[in-house]
Residue frames as qw, qx, qy, qz and C-alpha x, y, z in Angstrom:
[[0.081, -0.687, -0.582, -0.427, 9.30, -52.33, 43.06],
 [0.078, 0.122, -0.286, 0.947, 8.63, -48.86, 44.50],
 [0.329, -0.586, -0.721, -0.167, 5.57, -48.67, 46.72],
 [0.097, -0.345, 0.246, -0.900, 3.90, -45.92, 48.59],
 [0.216, -0.310, -0.889, 0.258, 1.86, -46.86, 51.62],
 [0.309, -0.653, -0.337, -0.604, -1.60, -45.55, 52.27],
 [0.220, -0.556, 0.462, -0.655, -1.97, -44.19, 55.79],
 [0.861, -0.245, 0.141, -0.423, -3.98, -47.11, 57.01],
 [0.899, 0.258, -0.320, 0.149, -1.43, -49.58, 55.73],
 [0.287, 0.524, -0.527, 0.604, 1.27, -47.95, 57.78],
 [0.496, -0.414, 0.404, -0.648, -0.93, -48.04, 60.93],
 [0.958, -0.032, -0.043, -0.281, -2.10, -51.58, 60.30],
 [0.750, 0.401, -0.440, 0.288, 1.48, -52.80, 59.70],
 [0.045, 0.518, -0.549, 0.655, 2.80, -51.14, 62.81],
 [0.580, -0.259, 0.445, -0.632, 0.01, -52.81, 64.86],
 [0.015, -0.111, 0.987, 0.114, 0.15, -56.19, 63.17],
 [0.581, 0.226, 0.251, -0.740, -3.54, -55.64, 62.30],
 [0.499, 0.115, 0.854, 0.095, -5.26, -58.78, 60.93],
 [0.493, 0.770, 0.228, -0.334, -6.97, -56.59, 58.26],
 [0.049, 0.673, -0.599, -0.431, -3.59, -56.60, 56.35],
 [0.908, 0.338, -0.053, -0.242, -3.70, -58.87, 53.36],
 [0.862, -0.206, 0.320, 0.334, -1.14, -61.56, 52.72],
 [0.612, 0.568, 0.167, 0.525, -0.02, -59.72, 49.48],
 [0.083, -0.943, 0.085, -0.310, 0.36, -56.49, 51.44],
 [0.712, -0.631, 0.302, 0.068, 2.53, -58.21, 54.01],
 [0.865, 0.149, 0.291, 0.380, 4.51, -59.92, 51.29],
 [0.431, 0.742, 0.058, 0.511, 5.41, -56.64, 49.44],
 [0.272, -0.918, 0.169, -0.235, 6.17, -54.90, 52.69],
 [0.767, -0.508, 0.376, 0.111, 8.60, -57.58, 53.82],
 [0.836, 0.403, 0.144, 0.343, 10.29, -58.09, 50.46],
 [0.471, -0.624, 0.113, 0.613, 13.77, -56.53, 50.80],
 [0.426, 0.159, 0.541, 0.707, 13.84, -55.93, 47.07],
 [0.035, 0.802, 0.498, 0.329, 11.09, -53.41, 47.34],
 [0.215, 0.131, -0.226, 0.941, 11.50, -49.65, 48.15],
 [0.221, -0.689, -0.687, 0.068, 8.87, -48.41, 50.55],
 [0.092, 0.272, -0.013, 0.958, 7.75, -44.72, 50.69],
 [0.207, -0.635, -0.699, 0.256, 5.46, -42.91, 53.03],
 [0.157, 0.676, 0.241, 0.679, 3.99, -39.40, 52.36],
 [0.130, 0.017, -0.408, 0.903, 4.27, -36.51, 54.70],
 [0.470, -0.234, -0.296, -0.798, 0.61, -36.11, 53.84],
 [0.691, -0.292, -0.661, -0.020, -0.08, -39.30, 55.84],
 [0.410, -0.127, -0.549, 0.717, 1.59, -37.74, 58.90],
 [0.186, -0.105, 0.011, -0.977, -0.57, -34.61, 58.50],
 [0.629, -0.260, -0.519, -0.517, -3.65, -36.87, 58.25],
 [0.646, -0.291, -0.646, 0.283, -2.74, -38.79, 61.40],
 [0.203, -0.013, -0.337, 0.919, -2.01, -35.53, 63.26],
 [0.365, -0.161, -0.103, -0.911, -5.33, -34.07, 62.45],
 [0.721, -0.266, -0.543, -0.339, -7.35, -37.26, 63.10],
 [0.563, -0.198, -0.656, 0.462, -5.59, -37.91, 66.36],
 [0.066, 0.056, -0.232, 0.969, -6.09, -34.25, 67.49],
 [0.521, -0.150, -0.179, -0.821, -9.92, -34.53, 66.75],
 [0.569, -0.175, 0.676, -0.435, -10.23, -37.94, 68.40],
 [0.850, 0.335, -0.114, -0.390, -10.94, -39.80, 65.17],
 [0.765, 0.373, -0.502, 0.155, -7.68, -41.74, 65.58],
 [0.710, -0.665, 0.218, -0.081, -6.41, -43.45, 68.75],
 [0.554, 0.599, -0.551, 0.177, -2.65, -44.02, 68.83],
 [0.888, -0.332, -0.283, 0.144, -0.75, -46.32, 71.03],
 [0.613, -0.312, -0.057, 0.724, 2.10, -43.87, 71.40],
 [0.091, 0.771, 0.036, -0.629, 2.76, -40.22, 70.65],
 [0.728, 0.666, 0.137, -0.092, 2.60, -39.54, 66.88],
 [0.244, 0.843, -0.476, -0.047, 6.16, -38.39, 66.42],
 [0.404, -0.425, 0.808, -0.053, 7.45, -41.57, 68.12],
 [0.777, 0.299, 0.536, -0.142, 5.08, -43.72, 66.09],
 [0.609, 0.785, -0.062, -0.092, 6.31, -42.17, 62.85],
 [0.036, 0.773, -0.633, 0.016, 9.99, -42.30, 63.68],
 [0.495, -0.265, 0.823, -0.087, 9.87, -45.87, 64.82],
 [0.760, 0.420, 0.449, -0.212, 7.59, -47.03, 62.05],
 [0.597, 0.774, -0.196, -0.081, 9.67, -45.61, 59.29],
 [0.039, -0.683, 0.727, -0.061, 13.09, -46.62, 60.79],
 [0.637, -0.180, 0.725, -0.191, 11.99, -50.18, 61.70],
 [0.760, 0.451, 0.463, -0.069, 10.71, -50.91, 58.23],
 [0.436, -0.191, 0.447, 0.757, 13.21, -48.89, 56.21],
 [0.285, 0.762, 0.562, 0.147, 10.50, -46.65, 54.88],
 [0.321, 0.022, 0.096, 0.942, 11.48, -43.38, 53.26],
 [0.123, 0.724, 0.445, -0.512, 9.38, -40.27, 53.97],
 [0.354, 0.390, 0.490, 0.694, 8.30, -38.44, 50.87],
 [0.034, 0.416, 0.277, -0.865, 7.52, -34.68, 51.04],
 [0.445, 0.716, 0.517, -0.145, 4.61, -33.16, 49.27],
 [0.345, -0.173, 0.376, 0.842, 5.88, -31.72, 46.07],
 [0.359, 0.454, 0.002, -0.816, 4.15, -29.23, 43.72],
 [0.338, 0.181, -0.766, -0.515, 4.04, -31.83, 40.98],
 [0.089, -0.226, -0.957, 0.160, 2.06, -34.05, 43.27],
 [0.193, 0.517, 0.431, -0.714, -0.43, -31.31, 44.13],
 [0.328, 0.418, -0.371, -0.762, -0.71, -30.31, 40.41],
 [0.132, 0.002, -0.958, -0.255, -1.49, -33.97, 39.49],
 [0.183, 0.387, 0.771, -0.472, -4.80, -33.49, 41.39],
 [0.343, 0.464, -0.070, -0.814, -6.04, -31.35, 38.55],
 [0.424, 0.268, -0.720, -0.480, -6.08, -34.38, 36.23],
 [0.057, -0.070, -0.980, 0.180, -7.85, -36.72, 38.63],
 [0.444, -0.450, -0.487, -0.603, -11.58, -37.24, 38.53],
 [0.297, -0.431, 0.490, -0.697, -13.27, -36.88, 41.88],
 [0.736, -0.132, -0.634, -0.197, -13.97, -40.59, 42.52],
 [0.635, -0.319, -0.543, 0.448, -12.45, -40.17, 45.95],
 [0.120, -0.894, -0.175, -0.395, -13.41, -37.25, 48.17],
 [0.687, -0.670, -0.039, 0.280, -10.79, -37.56, 50.89],
 [0.258, 0.927, -0.270, 0.034, -8.13, -34.84, 50.25],
 [0.409, -0.643, 0.646, 0.046, -5.48, -36.87, 52.06],
 [0.757, 0.122, 0.636, 0.092, -6.11, -40.01, 50.09],
 [0.573, 0.799, 0.178, 0.021, -6.21, -37.99, 46.88],
 [0.040, 0.911, -0.409, -0.023, -2.80, -36.51, 47.58],
 [0.559, -0.403, 0.720, 0.083, -1.29, -39.85, 48.31],
 [0.750, 0.424, 0.502, 0.073, -2.82, -41.23, 45.18],
 [0.367, 0.928, -0.060, -0.019, -1.47, -38.21, 43.21],
 [0.239, -0.755, 0.605, 0.080, 2.00, -38.84, 44.53],
 [0.712, -0.031, 0.697, 0.086, 1.86, -42.52, 43.47],
 [0.649, 0.676, 0.342, 0.066, 0.69, -41.59, 40.00],
 [0.171, 0.958, -0.229, -0.031, 3.19, -38.71, 39.65],
 [0.311, -0.667, 0.674, 0.059, 6.10, -40.77, 40.79],
 [0.672, 0.336, -0.586, -0.304, 5.11, -43.84, 38.86],
 [0.066, -0.250, 0.880, -0.399, 4.95, -45.96, 42.10],
 [0.468, -0.358, -0.771, -0.243, 2.51, -48.68, 43.10],
 [0.345, -0.458, 0.251, -0.780, 0.13, -47.87, 45.93],
 [0.310, -0.115, -0.922, 0.200, -0.48, -50.26, 48.82],
 [0.355, -0.063, 0.228, -0.905, -4.04, -49.72, 49.91],
 [0.093, 0.321, 0.939, -0.080, -7.24, -51.51, 50.87],
 [0.242, 0.504, 0.239, -0.794, -9.28, -48.52, 49.76],
 [0.524, 0.455, 0.707, 0.136, -11.80, -49.65, 47.09],
 [0.299, 0.909, 0.159, -0.244, -12.25, -46.07, 45.73],
 [0.216, -0.682, 0.520, 0.466, -8.49, -46.16, 44.65],
 [0.575, 0.134, 0.766, 0.253, -9.31, -48.87, 42.16],
 [0.422, 0.805, 0.409, -0.085, -11.05, -46.29, 39.98],
 [0.017, 0.918, -0.269, -0.291, -7.79, -44.48, 39.26],
 [0.799, 0.521, -0.280, 0.108, -4.93, -45.27, 36.88],
 [0.208, -0.693, 0.640, -0.258, -2.51, -46.59, 39.63],
 [0.608, 0.098, -0.787, 0.032, -1.02, -50.03, 40.26],
 [0.567, -0.545, 0.257, -0.562, -2.91, -50.91, 43.43],
 [0.439, 0.178, -0.859, 0.195, -1.40, -53.63, 45.65],
 [0.564, -0.374, 0.379, -0.631, -3.59, -55.43, 48.15]]
C-alpha cells in the first residue's frame, strides 16, 4: 500500500507519541508499504517552528533527514497536478497545508495516514 503521512503523524512517529493509533503504527512498520512525506509538510513545520507554534527536539533539517532515512520514507515534491486538485475539493478543511497534503493523496491515489477528523469528509482512503 502507498501511504502519505500527515505532518503530525511524521512528528508523532518520530517522538513515539502515545497519540499514535495501533493501526497507524502497524502500517508505518509494515515493510510491504511505501511511505511518502510531502515537501509541503516540511514547509508547514518550518513556518510553525519559526513562529513558535511548533517546538522541535532538534534542528528541522536534521529532524527531516533522520526521520525520512530511518523509516525509509520518500519525500514528495509539490507538483502542479497536486495544486490543481485543490480546485475540485470542497472547503471542509481550511488549513492550506493539510489541503495540499490531502490533494496530493487524492491525485496520486494514495492512502493518507492522519488523525485529522476533517479529512474524513473527503474522498480519500484515511488510515488511522
